[in-house]
C-alpha positions as CSV (number, residue, x, y, z in Angstrom):
1,M,9.3,18.2,-6.1
2,S,6.2,16.0,-6.1
3,Y,7.1,14.5,-2.7
4,K,9.1,15.3,0.4
5,I,10.7,12.6,2.4
6,N,11.8,13.1,6.0
7,A,13.7,9.8,6.6
8,D,14.2,10.4,10.3
9,D,10.5,10.8,10.9
10,I,9.7,7.6,9.1
11,N,12.3,5.5,10.7
12,L,11.7,6.8,14.3
13,S,8.0,6.2,14.0
14,L,8.5,2.7,12.6
15,E,10.9,2.0,15.5
16,E,8.6,3.4,18.1
17,K,5.2,1.9,17.1
18,S,5.8,-0.1,13.9
19,W,3.9,2.3,11.7
20,F,4.1,5.7,10.2
21,Y,1.5,8.1,8.8
22,Q,1.8,11.6,7.2
23,E,-0.7,13.7,5.3
24,N,0.3,15.6,2.2
25,F,3.3,13.4,1.6
26,V,3.0,13.7,-2.2
27,S,1.5,16.5,-4.3
28,N,-2.1,16.6,-5.5
29,D,-0.9,16.8,-9.1
30,L,1.0,13.5,-8.7
31,C,-2.1,11.8,-7.2
32,L,-4.4,13.1,-9.9
33,S,-2.0,12.0,-12.7
34,L,-1.7,8.5,-11.2
35,T,-5.5,8.2,-10.8
36,S,-6.0,9.4,-14.4
37,T,-3.6,6.8,-15.6
38,Y,-5.3,3.9,-13.9
39,L,-8.8,5.0,-14.5
40,S,-8.3,5.3,-18.3
41,R,-10.5,3.0,-20.2
42,D,-7.8,0.5,-21.2
43,K,-6.4,0.3,-17.6
44,K,-9.8,0.2,-15.9
45,D,-10.8,-2.8,-18.0
46,S,-7.7,-4.6,-16.9
47,L,-8.5,-4.4,-13.1
48,I,-8.8,-7.8,-11.6
49,E,-10.5,-9.1,-8.5
50,A,-8.4,-8.6,-5.4
51,K,-7.6,-12.0,-3.8
52,I,-6.2,-13.4,-0.6
53,G,-3.4,-16.0,-0.2
54,I,-0.2,-16.4,-2.2
55,G,1.0,-18.1,-5.4
56,S,-1.1,-21.1,-6.4
57,K,-3.2,-20.7,-3.3
58,L,-4.6,-17.4,-4.3
59,S,-8.4,-17.3,-4.0
60,G,-11.2,-14.9,-4.0
61,N,-13.2,-14.6,-0.8
62,A,-15.9,-11.9,-0.8
63,F,-16.4,-12.4,2.9
64,I,-12.8,-11.2,3.6
65,R,-11.9,-8.9,0.8
66,N,-13.9,-7.0,-1.8
67,G,-11.9,-4.8,-4.2
68,S,-10.0,-4.7,-7.5
69,V,-6.2,-4.3,-8.3
70,K,-3.8,-3.8,-11.1
71,W,-0.2,-4.7,-10.7
72,I,2.4,-2.0,-11.8
73,D,4.6,-3.7,-14.3
74,D,6.3,-0.8,-16.0
75,W,7.5,2.1,-14.0
76,N,8.6,4.0,-17.1
77,E,5.1,3.9,-18.6
78,S,4.5,7.5,-17.4
79,S,6.3,10.4,-15.8
80,S,4.2,10.1,-12.7
81,L,5.0,6.4,-12.3
82,N,8.7,7.3,-12.7
83,V,8.5,9.8,-9.9
84,L,6.7,7.2,-7.7
85,N,9.4,4.7,-8.4
86,S,12.1,7.1,-7.3
87,M,10.1,7.9,-4.1
88,F,9.7,4.3,-3.1
89,S,13.3,3.6,-3.9
90,E,14.5,6.4,-1.5
91,I,12.2,5.2,1.3
92,M,13.2,1.6,0.8
93,I,17.0,2.4,1.0
94,S,16.5,4.5,4.1
95,I,14.5,1.8,6.0
96,K,16.9,-0.9,4.8
97,D,19.9,1.0,6.2
98,Y,18.3,2.1,9.4
99,F,17.0,-1.3,10.4
100,R,19.6,-3.3,8.7
101,L,17.1,-5.3,6.8
102,S,17.9,-7.4,3.7
103,I,15.2,-5.7,1.6
104,K,16.0,-6.1,-2.1
105,R,13.0,-4.8,-4.1
106,F,9.5,-3.6,-3.9
107,E,6.3,-4.4,-5.8
108,S,3.2,-2.2,-6.2
109,Q,-0.4,-2.3,-7.3
110,F,-3.1,0.2,-8.0
111,S,-5.9,-0.7,-5.5
112,F,-9.5,0.2,-6.2
113,Y,-12.4,-0.1,-3.7
114,N,-15.9,0.7,-5.1
115,Q,-18.9,1.3,-3.0
116,G,-19.3,-1.7,-0.6
117,G,-15.7,-2.7,-0.8
118,F,-13.7,-3.7,2.3
119,Y,-10.9,-5.8,3.6
120,K,-11.2,-7.5,7.0
121,C,-8.5,-7.6,9.7
122,H,-5.3,-9.2,8.4
123,L,-1.5,-9.2,8.3
124,D,0.3,-8.6,5.0
125,Q,3.1,-11.1,5.7
126,H,1.9,-14.6,4.8
127,K,2.6,-17.6,7.1
128,T,4.1,-19.6,4.3
129,S,6.1,-16.7,2.8
130,R,7.7,-14.1,5.0
131,H,9.3,-12.0,2.3
132,R,7.1,-8.9,2.7
133,Q,8.9,-6.7,5.3
134,I,7.3,-3.3,5.0
135,S,3.8,-2.4,3.7
136,C,3.0,1.0,2.3
137,C,-0.2,2.7,1.2
138,L,-0.4,5.9,-0.8
139,Y,-3.9,7.4,-1.0
140,L,-4.8,9.0,-4.4
141,N,-8.1,10.5,-3.5
142,D,-10.2,11.8,-0.6
143,C,-12.6,9.0,0.4
144,I,-15.4,11.1,1.8
145,E,-17.3,8.4,3.6
146,G,-16.1,5.1,4.8
147,G,-13.0,3.2,3.7
148,E,-11.0,4.1,6.8
149,L,-7.8,2.2,7.5
150,V,-7.8,0.7,11.0
151,I,-4.2,0.3,12.4
152,Y,-4.0,-2.1,15.4
153,A,-1.3,-1.8,18.0
154,R,1.8,-3.9,17.3
155,G,1.0,-7.6,17.5
156,S,-2.7,-7.0,18.5
157,K,-5.9,-7.9,16.6
158,T,-8.1,-6.0,19.0
159,K,-6.4,-2.9,20.4
160,I,-6.8,-0.1,17.9
161,D,-3.8,2.3,17.6
162,K,-5.2,4.7,14.9
163,I,-8.0,5.0,12.4
164,I,-6.9,6.8,9.3
165,K,-9.3,8.5,6.9
166,P,-8.1,8.2,3.3
167,L,-6.9,11.6,2.2
168,R,-5.3,12.4,-1.2
169,G,-1.5,12.4,-0.9
170,S,-1.3,10.8,2.6
171,L,1.2,7.9,3.1
172,V,1.0,5.0,5.6
173,L,3.9,2.6,6.3
174,F,4.1,-0.3,8.7
175,F,5.9,-3.5,9.4
176,S,4.1,-6.3,7.4
177,A,4.6,-8.9,10.2
178,D,3.6,-6.7,13.1
179,I,0.6,-4.6,12.2
180,Y,-2.9,-6.1,11.8
181,H,-5.1,-3.7,9.8
182,E,-8.4,-3.6,8.0
183,V,-10.2,-1.4,5.5
184,K,-13.7,-0.4,6.6
185,V,-16.6,-0.6,4.2
186,V,-16.3,2.0,1.5
187,H,-19.2,4.3,0.7
188,D,-17.3,6.3,-1.9
189,S,-14.7,5.2,-4.4
190,R,-11.2,4.7,-2.8
191,Y,-8.0,4.8,-4.9
192,S,-4.5,4.0,-3.6
193,I,-1.2,2.5,-4.5
194,T,-0.2,-0.4,-2.3
195,T,3.4,-1.3,-2.1
196,W,5.5,-4.0,-0.3
197,F,9.2,-3.9,0.3
198,R,10.5,-7.4,0.1
199,D,13.6,-9.4,1.0
200,D,13.6,-11.8,-2.0
201,K,14.6,-11.4,-5.6
202,A,12.1,-11.2,-8.4
203,L,11.8,-14.5,-10.2
204,P,12.3,-14.4,-14.0
205,F,9.4,-15.4,-16.2
206,I,10.0,-18.9,-17.6
């Protein structure tokens, strides 16, 4: 198995402090396969600037966020993505049942921070769209220097609860509306898969 889920640990941690963290949540092989997929020439060229905001109000702001992303559109594109899809589905169903949330789907993106990248303190749930319920970050490589994820205490923008060093295979989960967080300046490349569990339905392309 490329991953091992302990649903009780996840749900109890979310209930107690609104976030969960575990090292070695997925295998090194899975992380390396995912990284290889998204750093291949055709994929790397399709990375776009990471923006802030939502919908038509999306904008780039190099003072708040500096990084690149690629949305995951086809979970059947590779065996590693298929495994990841199963993993996120299991986690989503467990959290949905435990907290009785109306979560319906999840969306994911490959997130890449190069040297100098960062993301200042923010919430993942937007003021004008509250559909993101749970945020998730799966680290795909060891970020040797910089790039730490700062988790603030529930509802606080100043009280630090934990500083997480990006390590390959570690997983972070938190309530999107409760946990302010930031990514410290990256001095080495930082690769991750960022996922949001949402309570809305995907809109069809028109």
